[in-house]
N, C-alpha and C positions, 0 to 999 in steps of 0.2 A: 825316585819320582815317577819314572815310567812304570816300574813294577808295582807301584800303587795303584795306578790308572789300569793296568793290566788285571789286578786283582778285583779291583772293584767292577770292572765290566765283566769279569767271568763270574762274579757273584751276581749281577744283575742278570746276566742272560740265564744263569743256572735257576734263580728264582722265577724269571719269566717262563722257563721251560716247565718247571714244576706246576706254576699256576695255570699255564695253558693245558698242560696234560690234565690237571684236577677239573677244570672247566668243561673240557671235552668230554671227560669220562664221568661226569657229575650225573649225567642222565642214565648211564649204562653202567655204572660201577656195581650196582646190586650186589650180587653174589659172586661177581667175576674173580676169580683167585688172581688171572693174569694182571688185572687192573691193581689189585691189591699188591701184588708183588712189585708190579713196577713203581708205585708210590712209596714202598717199602724201601726200595732200592734206591730211589731219589731222595727219601728222607736220610737214609743212610748217608750217602754222598754229601748231603749238604750239611750232616752234623760232623763227617770227616772235615769237609773243607773248613767248618766254624771253628773246630779244634786247631786246625793249620792256621787260620788267620789270628785265632786267639794267640797262639803261640809265637807269631810273628809279631803281634801286637806286643806282647809282654816282653819280648825281645828288643824290639825298639824302645819301649818304655825304660827299660833297664840302662839301656845304651844313653837314653836321654838323661837319666837321674845321673848317671856316672859324669856326662859331659857337663851337667849343670853343677856338679860338685867342682870339677876342675875349674869351671867360669868362676864360681864363688873363691876357691883359693887363689886363683890369679888375681881377681878383684882385691883380694885382701893383700897379696904381694905388693900389688901395684900402689894402693893405698899407703903402705907402709914406706915404700919407695918415695910416694910424694912428700911424706911426712919427714923422712930423713933428708931429702932435698931441701925442704923448707927450712930444717934445722939449721943445715949447713949455710944456706943463704943468709939467714938471720945472723949466724955467727961471723960471717964473713962483712955484713953491714956494722955490727957491733966493733969488730976489730978495725974499722974504717976502710975496708977494702972495696 
C-alpha cells in the first residue's frame, strides 16, 4: 500500500514538473533546442515510468486473478463440505440418532 502511494506521488510530482516546465517555457520555446531536448527527455522519462507502472499493474492484476481463482476453488470445496455435512446429519436423523 505504501509503495502505491509513493508511485502515485512520484507520478504526480513528475507530471507537475513537466507541466510547470512546459508553462514556463511556452513563451520562450520558439526554436530553442535546449528546451526541446529537455521536454523530450521529460517525455521519455514519463514513457519509461508509464511502462514500469503498466508492468506493475499487469503483475498485480495477474496475482489478483490467481487469488480469485483460489478463492473460487476454496468456496467450491467449502460448499461440497457443507453438503457432505448436511448429508451426514440427515443420515444420523433418519437413523434415529
